N, C-alpha and C positions, 0 to 999 in steps of 0.2 A: 705462302710460306714465309714466316718471319718470326722474330723474337722480341726485340726491344720496342720502346715507345715510338721510335721513328717509324716502325712498320704499322703501328696501330692507326696512324693518320691515314695511311693508304687503304687499310682494310675498311675503315669507317667511310672513306670517300667512295669506295666501291659499293658498299651497301646503300649509301645515300643515292647513288646513281642508278640503283636498281639491278646491279649485277647479282646473279644467282651464285652465291658462294657455297659450294657443296661440302667443303671441309677446310679446316685450317691446320697447317702443319707447323709445329713450333718445338722449341727445345724441351727436354724433360725437366721436371721440377728440380730445383736445386736448394740445398740447405742454406739458410741465411739467418742473420740475427744472433743474439746471445744464446737463444735456445736451439739454434741450428734447425729450425722448423722448415720443412719443405715448402718452397714458395714457387708458384707458377709464374711464367713470363708475363709481360705486359700484354702480349698478343693473346695468350691463353685466357687471361682475366677478361679481356674485352669480348672474346669469342663466347665465353661461358655466359656472360650477361645477355648476349644476343642469340642464345640458343643454337650456336653453330657447332657442328661436329668437330672435335679436336683430336688430332693425331700427334703423339709425342714419341717418335721412334728413337731408340738409342743408336741404332745402326740404320743408315739410309739405304743400305743394300740388303737388309734382311728380307727373307722370303715373305714373311707375314706382312711387312709394311708394303712391299711392292704389290702383293696381291690385293691388299686393301685399297691402295692408291688406284690400281687399275680398275677395281670394281666401281669406283666413283664415276668413271667415264667422263672425266672433265675435258672440256674443249680446249682449255687454256690453263696454264699454271703461271702464277705471279710470285716472284721472289723479291722481297724487300728486307735487307739486313738479316740474311740467314746463312746457313752453312754452305760450303761448296757441294754441289749436287753431282752424283754419279750420272753417267750418260743414260743408264736405264731409267732414271727418273726424269731428267730434263727433256729427253726425247719422246716421252710417252704420249702427251696430248697431241692431237692432230694440228692444232694451231701453234704448237711449240710452247716454250717457257720464256716469259718476259721478266727481265730484271730491271729494277730501278736503281741507278747508281748516282752517288752524290758528286759528280763532276761532269765536265764537258769532255767525254771520251773522244779520242784516246788519251787525253790529259788525265793524269792521276788515276791510273789503274791500280787497284789494290785495296787493302783493308782500311786505310785511313785517308781517304781523299779530301775530306773537309779540313782536317788538321794540316795536311801537307800544303794545301792551297794557301792557307793563312800563313803558315810558317815560311813559305816561299815569297811572301809579300805580294801575292796576286791581288789585283784590284777587281777581278771578275772571275766567277766560276759558273756553275750551273748544275742542272740535273739531266740525266740521260736515261731513256728507256731503250733496251736492246734485247735481241734474242740470244739466249744462252748457246754457247758452243763449247768445244773441248777446253781451250785455254781460257783462264779466268779473265773476265772483262774485255774479251776480244770480239764478241759477237756483233752481228750487223745492227747498226743504229736505226732505231725507229723514229724517235722524236727527241728534241733537246730544247731546253729553255735556259737562257742566260740569266745570271743573278749577280749584281754588283756586290763587292765586299767593302764595307766601310773601313776607314783608316784606323778606327779604334775597335772595330768589331772583333769579338772573340770567336773561336771555333764553336763554342756552345751556343752563342747567339745566332750564328750562321746556320748551325744545325737545326735550330727551331724554325727558322724561316724556310729553310730548304725542305723540311719535313712536310710543310703545308703545300708549298709550290710543287714538290715532287708528287704528292698525292693527286693533285689536280692533273698534272701531266700524265700520270699513270692511267687515270680514268679516260682521258682523251685518247691514249694509246689503245686501250681495250676497245673503246668504241670504234676507233679507226680500223682495228683488225677485224672486228665483227662485221664491219661494212665493206671490208676488202678495199679500203681507201688509203692504205699506207704503202709507201715504197721504201723498203729498207736500203741502207747505204753501208757498204763494206768499209770497215775501218782501214783496210789495206789501201783504200783509195784516198785516204787523208794524208797530207804531208807529214813526213817523218819528224819534222821539227815540233809537231804538236804532241808527240808522245812523252809522257811523264809517268814515273812510278810513284806509288803511295803505299809503301810497305807498312806493316804493323809498327806502332810506336813502341820502342824498347826503352828501358830505364836509362841507358846511356845516351839516348837521344834527348833526354829531358834536362840534363845538366847545363847550366848557363856558362858560357865561356865569355868572360868580361873583356877578353882581348879582341873580340869581334866588334863590329860597328854597332852603334846604339840602335840603328834601324833593324839590324839582324836580330839583336837580342829582344827588342820590342816585339817583332813578329813571332819569335819563338814563344814568348810569354802568351801572346794572343792565341797562337795556334794550339797551345797545350792547356788552355783554360776552358772549362773548369777541371778537366781530367785528361791526363794524370797530373798535370801541373809542372811547370818549369821550376827548377830548384837550384839553390846554391848552398854552400856551407858557410854559415855565418856565426862567429863566436862559438864554434864547435858543434853547432846544431844545424839540422837541415831546415832551410827556409824556402818555402814555396811562394812564388809570386804569381798572382792571377791577373792583376791589372797594372798597367804602367803607362807612363807618358814620357815622350821625348822632350828633354829640356835643352834647347839650343844654348851652347856656351863654348867658349874656348877652353881647351884642356890644359891643366897645369899639374895634374896628379896622375899617379899610376892607375891603370885599369884595375878594377876590383875594389878601389877605395870607396868607402861609404861615408856619408855625412848626414846629419839630422839636426833639426832645431829642438828636438825632444818633445815637440808638441803635435805637429801635424805634417811635417815634411821629412821625407826619408829618401835619399838618393844613393845610387851606385854609379861609379864612373866606368864607362866603356872605353873602347879604343879612341873614339872621336867625339864623345859628348856624355852628358849626364842623363841617367834614366831615373825618373821619379817613380817611386813605388806607390801604388794607390791601394791595392788590396794584397794581403799576404797571409801566410799561416806558418807559424813557427812550430817546430817539432813538439808534439805533446799538447798543442793548443788548437783551438778552432780557427777557422778562417775569419778574418776581420779587416775592417778598414784601417789604414795606417794610423789615423788619429786615435782610434780606440786602442790599438796595439801600443802606441807610445805612451798613452795615458797610464797603462797598467804595467809597462815593462820597466824593470830596474836592472840595468846591466851596463 
């Protein structure tokens, strides 16, 4: 059960490992592009190419979907980047339902664990497989693998690494369950100081506050790159910043001040230092490197 490209890596790893995938459950097709043509999810496209049965329920509690799911007689259900499941679905298979989550649970429970880990300045995160229960991301942990976060690494780059590492961990989990070789661990047994929330990213979370430290702003930019993008209002227009670098210096100007040599250097002042902008996108334009932007900008 999955929808985006992140889930495709896991589905592919399962097939490569010899798992018998009796069906794939993914989101209904959605209109996209200028012609608003219906487009299937990344998981659906992969499943179709490999001859897998595809289910696209509008409602996960619908009688028809539940009956179809039950008729598959699956031993195990695997969830990767999918919707919240009702109990009638996740409790159906005898071996339960396993979820792959992009953090070291119970740290960063929620919809945006990768972004929040980077935004918080973490130097390490990981992937977790766990058994689904009533409350979201609270089920018993099966396996975990730690992943370091680079100082300049963006959420998008971490996502791509985590996608591959998570797929491998998922296959290891499935094999362990099949061999009855895994001992699950209740999250209630883990120290409360490890609990963190990772709610959905909202528009108001993306606006840069230049009154904060340069490290906090830098982490915000990394955590929101490539989407939805950290932004500021500059010369009356929305300016998104996707890559930055901390420039050590003593401050003598107000936070939010910007300076540039008009060629390749563009800086914003934070509360305690300058932040060099490396990649940006001005409202109405495409994303580009700063040198390309300055070469064509007249303002």
